[in-house]
N, C-alpha and C positions, 0 to 999 in steps of 0.2 A: 894416430888414429887409423893408419893403414889404408883402408879402402875408400876414404872420403876424398873425392876429387874436388879441388877448389879452382874455379875459373879465375883467370887473371886478365881476361880480355875486357870484361865489363865490370866496373866497380860495384854496381848494384847486385849483379849476379854473384860476385865475390863475397859480398856481405851475406847474401842468402846462403851461400855454401858454408861460410864460416859459422853462421848461426846453426845450420843443420848439423855441422860437425860438433859444435858445443853441446847440442841436445843429445847427441849420440856418444858423448865422451864415455870411455869405458866404465868407470865406476858409477857415473850417474845413470847410464843406461842399464847396467846390470843390477846395481844395488838399489837404485831409486825407481827406475823404470821409465825415466823420461818425463816430459812435460805432461803427458796425459795422466800419469799416475800422480803427479803433483797436484793437478787440478781436481783429481778424483777425491781429494780430501774433503771438498765441500759436499759432494754427493754422499760420502760416508757420514759426515757430520749431520746432514739432514736425515738420513736413514735412521740414525741412532738418536735423533731428537736432541742433539747436543746444543749447548749455548756457548761453549768455549772450546777452542782448539789449541792444543799445545803442539807446536811445530818444531821438530828437532832438526838441527843443522850440524852435521858432523863436519867440523872445520878441517879435519885431517884429510877429507876427500874433496877439497875445494868447495865444500859447502854447497849452497844452492846457487852458486854462480851469480849472485847479485839480485835474486828475486825477492829478497826480504820485503822491500817496500811494496812490490806488486802484490804479495800475499797479504800484507796488512791492509792494503786498499780493497782487495777482494773481500776480505773478512768483514771490513767495515760496511761495504756495500751490501753484503749478504746478512748482516746483523749478528755476526759471531764475535765474541770476545776472542782475542788472539794473542798468544804468547809465543814468541820466537825464541827458542832455547838453543844457544850454541853449546856444543859439547865435543869432547874428544874422549870417547870411552876407552880408547886404547892407552891414553896417557893423561892421567888426572892432573899432571903438572901444567898442562896447557890451559885447560879450563877445569877448575876445581869443581868438585861436587857441590861445594858451598856456593860457588858462582852460579851453578845451574839452579839450585834451590832459590837463590836470591832473585832470579828472573821471575819465578812464580810468586815468591813472597812480596816483592816490590809491586808487581801488578795487582795482587790482591789488596795490598794496603793503600797504594796510591790511586789506582783506577777504580777499584770496587769499594774502597773505604772500609775494608774488613779488618778485623783484629784477629791475631792468632788465638786459637783455643788454648794452647799451651805455649806461652812465650819461651819456655826453657828449651824447646826443641827447634826454635828458629835458627839458631846457630849452635853447632856442636862440633867437637873435634872428630873429624873423620880422616885424619892423616894416615891411618893404617888401612884405609879402604883400597882395594885393588881392583 
């Protein structure tokens, strides 16, 4: 991380420093924008009058560093349906496209008790997808 100094004198200060370093991790800070941008999803969802949020977690970039449960709790408290979708868009062998679709399909059928409009497209061969 380079410039993040971590105190080793006080354990509480060390934990604060480690937390700040994690929030500023290179990929998370540059690609995601840090915790402020993560929480901004709720403001955007309200502005667009959404009732559901699909939250993408790129597992190749250490994902959301364990905030899955926090986001689900916030969504529940704010009244949003929430689907956390793990993906690795760079390598579909890690998380297949079908696995990603299954996250949505399972939520729609189990939680919302919905049926597919066209059951033939729930599962299909996408092995040649790049």
